[in-house]
N, C-alpha and C positions, 0 to 999 in steps of 0.2 A: 762503506761501512761507517755507521755513526760512532761517536766517541765511546759511548758505554759498551757497545758491542765489541769495539776494537780493544778496549781495556780487558773485557772478559775473555776475548780470544787470546790475547797475549798472556793473560793470567793462566789459562788452561795449559798453554804451551810451556810456560816456565814451571808451573806447579808439577807437571809430569817429570821434570828433570831434577827437582829438589826434594821431592817426597814430602815428609812431614816437617821439614825445617821451617821455622817461623822466625823471621828477624824481628828484633825489637827496634833497632836503630838503622836507618837508611843513611848512608854516607856517600855524598857525591864528591869525587876527587877532581880538582881542577887541573889546568895545564901544568905539566911537570910534577904533579903531586901524586901520581898513580902508584908509586912504589909501595905504599902502605899495604895495598891489596895483596902484595906478594909475601907479606910477613904475617898473615893470619893463619889460623888452623882452618884450611879450606874444606868445605863440605861439597861444594859444587861450583862450577863456573859455567856460565851460559853466554855464548857470544850473541851479540845483538842480531847478527846475520842468521842465527838459528831460530829466531822468533819471528814467525810469519807476520808480516805487516808492520814490524817494528822499525823505527827510523834508525839509520846507520850513522855512526860517528865517523867523520871524514877528516878530522883535524890531526896533524902530526902531534904525537905525544899523548893521544887519547886511544887506548887499546880497543875500546868498544866492546865491553863485556860486563856482565854482572858477576860479582864474586860473592858467594854465600859462605859464611863461616863464623868462626868464633875469634873474638879479640881477647887476648889475655893481657889486661892492662896492669899498670903498676900504680901505687899510691893508695888513696883512701876513697871509699864511697862517700856519697854526700852525707850519709848519717854517721860517718866516722869509722866505718869498718875497714879492715884490711882486705884489699882486693887481690892479694897475691895468688889465691886459689880460684879467683872468680873468672868466669868466661862469659862474655856478652855476645849474644847472637846478632849478627849484622848482615846487611846486604850492602855491598859497595858497588857504586857505579865507577868503573875504571875507565873514565872517559864519558863526558856528557854529550848531549845533543844540543846544538846551538841554533837559535833562530836564523842566524846569518848563513847557515848551511843550506837554506832554501826551504826548510820545512815550515808548515803552518805552526802557529803558536800552540795549537792543540797537540800536534805531534811533539813539539819541543818539550811539553810538560807531561807527555804520556808516561815517561819513566817514573816520575814522581807519583802519579796516580796508580801506576802498577805496583810500586813498592808499598804504597798504603794498603792496597788490596791484599798484598801478600802478608800483611800483618804489621808492618813497621809503624810505630807510634811516634817516633821522633825523626825529623829530617835534619841532618847535620850537613850544612852546605859549606863547601870550600871553593876558593877560586884564586887565580893569579890576577892581580889588578895593577892599574897605574896609580901611583900615589899622588894625591893632591895636597894632603896635609902631612904625609909621612914619606920616609925615604925607602929606597930599595932594601929588601931584606927584613923589613919589619912586618909584624903580624898585627892585624886589626880585627878586633871583635866587632862584628856587625851589630849595631844596636837599632838601626832603622834603615830605610831604603827609599830611593826615588826611582820609580818605574815609568814615569811619564813619557819617556822617549821610546818606548816599545809598546806594541799593542798588549792589552790585557789578555791573558789566557782564558778569561771568563766571558769574552765576547761571544755572542750567539745564544742559542737556547740553553737555559740553565740545566745542568745535570743534577736533578734533585736527589739522586742517589748519593751524590758526593757532598753537597752542601747547599746553603741557601742562596737565593738569587743575588742578594746584596750583602756579602760578608763584611764584617767589621775588620778594619785593618789598623786599629789603634795600638795594637801590641803584637805585631807580626813575629818579632823575635822574643821568645819566651824569657821572661825576666829571671825565673828560677834557673833555667839552663845557662843563661848568661852569667849568673853568679857562680855556677859550678865551673864554667870555663875560666873565670877570673881566678878562682881558687886553684884550679889545675895548673894554670900558668905560673902561679907563684911556686907551686910544688916542684915544678921542673925548671924553675928559674928562667922563664921566658918573659921578657919585657913586652907585655901585651898592650897595644894601643886600643882605642875604641873610637868608632866613628860611623858615619853614614855612607852607604855604598850606592852608587848610581849606575844603572845599566843603560848602555847605548846599544844600538842595533848591531854595529860592526858590519862587515869584517874590517873595514878601515879603522885605523886608530883615530882618535878624536883630534880636532884642530886646536891650536892654542886658544882661539877665541871661545871654543866650546868648553875647554877646560876652565877658562876664566868664568864662564857662565855657571858651570857646575859648582865652582867654589862659592860664587855669590849665592847659590841656592842652598849651600850648606853641606855639600858632598865632600867627603874626605878621601874617597878612592873611587875609581871608575873601572868598569869592565864590561864584558859582553854577555853576561849570563846572570844567574842567581835570582834576580828580582822576580822574574816570571815564575820560576820554580817555587819560590817562597809564597807567592800569591796562590798558586794552585794547591800547595800543601796546606796553607791556612784555610782555604775554602773547604778542603777535605777533612779538616779537624785535626791535623797533625800539629805537634809542637815543633818549633823551628829554632835553630841556632845556626850561627855561621861565623867562619873565620876567613879573612882575606889575607893572602900572602902578597905583600906589595913587591912586585917584581921589577918595577922601574918607575921613574918619575913620569907623571903624565906629560903629554905633549906640550911643549912650550916652556917646561920647567927645567929643561937641560938643553945643552947644545947638540946633543946626539939624536939622529933620526931613530925612531922606534922600529924594532923588528921583533918578529915572533921568536927568533933564535935567542934574543936577549931575554925575553920573558922566560923561555925554557931554561936557560942557563941560571938565571936568578932563582927560579923555583927549585931547580936541582940542588943549588947550593944551600937553600933553606930547608930542604927536605928532612935531614936528620932531626933538627929541632922541631920541625912541624910534626913529625911522626910521634915524637915524645909527648908533645902537647895534646895531640888528638887521642892517643892511647890513655893518657891520664884523665882527659875529660870524659871519654867513653866509660872508663871504669867508675868515675864518680856519678855517672848517669844510670848506672846499673840498677839502682833501687828507686829510680824515679817512677 
């Protein structure tokens, strides 16, 4: 089945389960950050396993389902209005699909393309990362990315229905959305850092020499997702923003061996503040 047919096939399967609900914002929750999906006004949940032909999430801490519903944020909209009574329609990926799980890059970004077809205009990316410039427990607004170390999801025949053959990547992370997140961070008193995220293929953590190379290239955090999803979303005309939760120091910057358990524990510890930040940001994006 070619990619467009697969997207359409998955769309029909999901649409039959969610009815007329149309999300505005697509939110991908990274390792240890999935609890936010349990706190929204849920309209429907769709397990990846119930979507014929859809890739399955196999990583511990990733439930592997779409959650459709309404986020009730707090704070102010971007135009200064009170969002106390506002509800924003969202689709949340409670667990993403990673390239290192053995899927093709086309399957890895299939969820992004599906959420776009379901109506989402904004892609809000989150992940747990290794800090190169920042320490564990800090949040980093992603302002740019380095995707050179994984294949592009656009390799192969271009899907003209989605976007142009050679899409511009000069402003992947929408400046207006980044400004909204900065304001939201101040409103909930989060010390938000900013920087460049680099994606490695995984599943092994990076070597100390690779981390040194990433630092020389200008990267501030490293992980095993996100860049490919941002490329696919940009190609499809979505507006993109992202926050990385620094779960540990990247390899070689501490004396401790890296483990997935450490990543999960750090993400769990950061989750309450993370959820406040995400809700505030989504509320401010409601009138975008």
